[in-house]
N, C-alpha and C positions, 0 to 999 in steps of 0.2 A: 506494501499500503505503499510503506517510502518512494517509490521511485516514482507512483503519480501521483502522489500529489505536488513533485516538484516538475513534473512536466508532464503535458499527453501521453498513451505509447499506444504502439499496434500489441495485442499478445505477441509476435513472434520479435520481436522487443522484450518486451515482458518474457518469456518466456528466457532470452540472452537472460538477463539483468539476474531471476532467480534462478537457474541453473536449473528447472523443473521441465518436465517433461509438457505437452503443449495443453494433450487435453488434461488435463488437475491444471492447467493454469487457467483452458478457458473455462474450467469445470466452475472456479474460485470466482471469475467473474462474470460468469448468472447468476451466483449465486449476492455477489455485491452489487448490480444491475439488479435482483430482485426485490433489495433491499434500500432502492434507492438510493444504495451511496458511490454506485457512481455511475454511468452516461458513456451512449458513443452514437458516434458520429460513422455513417458512413466518408472514406477522404473522398474530397479534390479531384486530386491527383492518383491518385490508384484505387477504382470501385471495387476491390477486392478485397480492399484492406476499409479495417475501421478504428478508429484511432482512440480511445478510454477515460474519463477523463473525470477525478475526485470531486464530491461535490464534500467542498471543503466547509462552506454550508453550512451543510443538512448536517454530516459530520461534530462541527460544531459544538453545535443547539444537542445535539443528541450527548457530547462527553457534558455540555453545564449539562446538564436535567440528571443527568448519572450523577455526577458528584451531588444536587441538589439534592436529589433523593438520598443520597444514603448519612449523606453529613450535613445539614447549615456553614456551619465551615467550608465543608468541601463544594459550593458552590464560586462555577468557575466567575473572573470579570478577567472578560476578554479586554484587548489594550482598543482604543480607537483603534478604528478602521484606518491605515493612512497614517495614521504617526505616525514619524521620523526622528530624531533625537536631531538639536543642533548641533552637538560636538560627532557628531554622523560623517564620516570623511564622506569625500562627495563619489559616485556610484557611476558606473558612465555604460547605459544605454541602450544594445541599438533593439527596433521596431522593425522586423523584414511580413511585408506579405508582398502578390504580384502589382498592385498597378498602382502603389501608396498614393492614394487617391480617397480612402477610407480609414479602413479597421489600421493597422499600424500610426495613418496620423494623429485618430482620438486616443489610442494609444502612451502616443510617445505627450498629446500634450494632457492626459490625466495624473499619467507621473511624474513629472514635469510643478502642476500646481499640487499634487497632492501633495509631497515632498517638500517644497513649499524650495524646488528649488533645489533643495541638497542631490538630483537625480538631478545627471547631463547626461538628459535621452535624446531617442535622435531616432529617425523613424526612411526609411526609401523602399525601393521595390522595385521589382529582378524586368518588368515591361510596367515602366511609368507610365502614369493616366492622367491625366489635370480633379483638381479636389473637390468630389463628388459636390455636388448643392447640401446635401443632404447632410453628410460630415459636417460640411460650419452649418449648419440650421439649429440637430440633434447637440450637438457640443457647447452654440449659445442657447438654445432655452432648456433646455433639463438640467447640464449643465454648468452654467454661464462663463465660458473660453471662449474665442476669439478663433477665428483659423485663419481669420480670414490675407496674416499674412501669410500662413502656411506654404510652403512652392513641391511638388513632387523631383521626388528624387533620387536616379539609380543605385542600386546598392554600390557598384561600381567609385563610387566617392565618397566612401569609408572603407573601400577594402586596405587601405593601407596606417588606419585607424583602430585603437587596441578600444577594446571594452571589454565589461567586467564578464557581462548576460550579452548573450545574441536570443531575442525571440522571434523566431516565427509563429506570426500567424496565420500562415496560407497553407495549407497540407502540398500546394505546386510547390510554392516555392522552398516549403520542405529541403524540397528536393533534386536546388539547386542551388543554392547556400554554397558558398564560397567556405575557406576557413578564413579568422579573423588571425592578428598579429591576438601575442600572450594566451593562445588558449582560453579562448572565456570563452564561457558556462556556458549550455545549448539547451534554449526549452524551447518545449511545441506545442503551442495555445493554436488546437485545430475552431480556427472558429470560421466561422461563410462565411465568401463574399454577402454583405447585405445587398447587393444590388444587383445580387445574382436572381436574374429570372427572372424580372422586371422591365418594363420595355423600354428603352432612350428616353429619358426625359421625361418619365409615368413619377415623379421624382412628391404625389400624394400616397402611390400604393406604395412607392418602399420605405418610407416613412415607418414605418410601427417596426419596419425589421433594424431598419439605422439605429433604433431607442434600446430592440434587446441587444445587440449589437457592444452599445456602449452599455449598456445594464455590465452585461456581463463582463465587455472590457473594466469598468468600474472595479467589481467585484474584485478579480482576478489581483489587477494590481494591488488591490488595498492588503492581497495576502502576501505578495508581493515584499507592497512596502514592510509587512509583518516579518521576516523571515529577513530579511534585510537590518529591518531593525535588532534583532535576538541573533545575529551573527556581531552586527556592532557592541551588542553587553556580553559578549563571552571576554 
């Protein structure tokens, strides 16, 4: 479960990481899915594969409820989501997707604001496209963040840069992600393109999907910042 808490994984990856047979890994994943502790999404790069994601919010709620049920003194009080200590060293994070038109741009903006600028975030794509109007709209209306000055960038622009973490948000870009100097930690969040399946320019139809994507990114970034905070406290 620890591997899934850090990054979305396929069955084959979990088999390699655990050293267990694939049928046993698949069996346990099925049990976790039945308990709604993990979810699965079909890969947009290879439809035969699926990426599994740990539902950290539900896991946290269950842990908190278990502690409180055992004893009032065990009631868990999680830190405020997204807090990042002022003393923390500056962490460099690169978010990647295919077009750098929505997911990675929103992630870059969210982590920059939620960390108070203590995370030096960048974003890029393997096939950059213009910033999607709904990415600008959802960040402004739902999160109070202005993306109008953002521009789309090719991942080659950062090929010589050093990062602490490189986070791929798209199954396709994960397959072509180059190596970066300094061997940064590679994390994958399998998040569908919110514009996929919608007619060009049909912004009203796709807007609810953008809201859902921004909310998922916000949740994941909150847990990432909690991880960075815990590492700083060691």
